[in-house]
C-alpha positions in Angstrom: 129.2 101.5 94.0 126.2 101.1 96.1 124.2 98.9 93.8 120.2 99.3 94.8 118.9 95.3 96.5 115.8 95.1 93.5 118.9 95.3 90.8 121.1 92.9 92.7 117.6 90.1 93.2 116.9 90.5 90.3 120.1 89.6 88.9 120.3 86.4 90.8 116.4 86.1 89.7 118.3 85.0 85.6 121.5 83.8 86.9 118.7 81.1 88.9 116.6 81.3 86.0 118.7 80.8 83.2 120.9 78.3 85.0 117.9 76.0 86.4 116.8 76.0 81.9 120.0 75.6 81.2 120.6 78.7 79.4 123.6 81.3 78.1 123.4 85.3 78.3 124.7 87.8 76.6 125.0 91.1 77.2 124.9 94.9 74.4 124.9 98.3 76.2 124.8 100.8 75.4 123.6 103.7 77.7 124.2 101.6 80.9 128.1 101.6 79.6 127.4 97.5 81.2 125.7 97.7 84.5 123.4 94.8 83.2 126.9 93.0 83.3 127.9 94.8 86.2 124.9 93.2 87.7 125.0 90.1 86.9 128.4 89.3 88.0 127.8 90.4 91.1 126.3 86.7 92.3 128.5 84.1 92.7 127.4 81.2 90.4 127.0 84.0 87.0 129.7 82.8 85.2 126.6 79.3 85.1 125.2 81.2 82.3 127.1 85.2 81.3 129.1 84.0 78.4 130.0 87.5 78.1 129.3 91.4 77.2 129.7 94.5 75.3 129.8 98.1 75.2 129.0 99.9 71.8 128.8 103.2 73.2 129.5 105.0 69.4 127.7 103.8 66.7 131.0 102.4 65.3 131.1 100.1 68.1 127.6 98.6 67.3 129.2 98.1 63.4 132.2 96.6 64.1 131.8 94.2 67.0 127.6 94.1 67.2 127.1 94.2 63.1 124.4 96.3 63.6 124.8 98.2 59.8 125.7 101.7 59.4 122.8 102.1 57.1 120.0 101.2 59.6 122.3 103.2 62.3 122.0 106.5 59.5 118.5 106.1 58.6 117.1 105.9 62.2 119.8 106.8 65.0 121.2 104.4 67.3 118.6 105.4 69.9 115.9 103.1 68.7 113.9 100.0 68.2 115.8 98.5 65.4 118.8 99.5 67.0 118.3 97.0 70.2 117.2 94.3 67.9 120.5 94.3 65.9 123.1 95.3 68.3 120.7 92.3 70.8 120.6 89.9 67.7 124.1 90.8 66.9 125.7 89.5 70.6 123.6 87.4 70.7 125.5 85.7 67.0 128.6 86.6 68.1 128.7 84.9 71.6 126.7 82.1 70.8 123.9 82.2 73.3 120.5 81.4 73.8 119.6 84.5 75.4 120.7 88.6 74.3 119.7 91.9 76.5 120.3 94.9 74.6 119.8 98.3 75.7 120.5 101.5 73.5 118.7 105.2 74.9 119.3 108.9 76.3 120.2 108.8 79.7 121.2 112.1 80.2 121.1 115.0 81.1 122.3 116.5 77.1 121.9 114.3 73.8 118.5 114.6 73.7 115.6 115.6 71.4 112.8 116.7 70.6 111.6 113.5 68.7 114.2 111.6 71.2 114.1 113.2 74.6 116.4 112.4 77.5 115.5 109.0 78.8 114.0 107.7 75.8 115.4 104.3 76.7 114.5 100.7 73.7 115.8 97.6 75.2 115.7 94.5 73.4 116.1 90.8 74.2 116.9 88.6 70.9 116.4 84.4 72.4 115.1 81.1 70.2 111.7 82.3 69.5 112.4 85.4 68.1 113.3 88.7 69.9 110.8 91.4 71.6 111.8 95.1 72.3 110.1 96.9 74.8 110.1 101.4 74.0 110.7 103.0 77.5 111.3 106.6 79.2 112.1 107.9 82.2 112.0 111.2 83.8 115.5 110.9 86.6 119.2 111.7 86.4 121.2 110.4 84.3 121.8 108.0 87.8 118.6 106.6 87.5 117.7 106.5 84.1 120.9 104.1 83.9 119.4 101.8 87.2 115.3 102.0 85.1 116.8 101.2 82.2 119.4 98.2 84.0 115.2 97.4 85.9 113.7 96.3 82.6 116.4 95.1 81.3 116.6 93.0 83.8 113.4 91.4 84.1 112.6 91.0 79.8 115.3 88.5 80.6 114.2 86.9 83.7 110.7 86.4 81.3 112.8 85.4 78.4 113.9 82.3 80.8 110.0 82.0 81.7 109.9 83.6 84.6 107.2 86.4 86.3 109.6 89.5 87.8 108.3 89.2 91.5 109.2 92.6 90.5 106.3 96.3 89.8 
């Protein structure tokens, strides 16, 4: 798999920023299927900050592995800001890290609805100062939506680690 160089550079930036500040990281991914974790592990020295991650694709994995409440999933659905926050906070708590990033969305080409169309994605980062979540609406195919979501997750992690990314 050939990875876009900007994604690898962002992952390296996350590693460098976390190592410089002594921060540890966890991932919780649904629609990206582990792409964020894969990008972080493409960087030599990733073990200095990356503790581990979860690919919680099905709702039952979100509940059993990350502690996302079934009531929450039933009320707002897996593709929501609330579930992204719960995933990030669950990963952070379970792996005892400083930061955790979570991604949930509709990668496509199927699965979208009028309320939650293909490309709708939520990314959350949990840290010692709280949790931030962003909503995105990608317009690519499945692969492009996964890459865009991973890029957003890495940018948010970089910002949480105290560095401003030099990327659009």
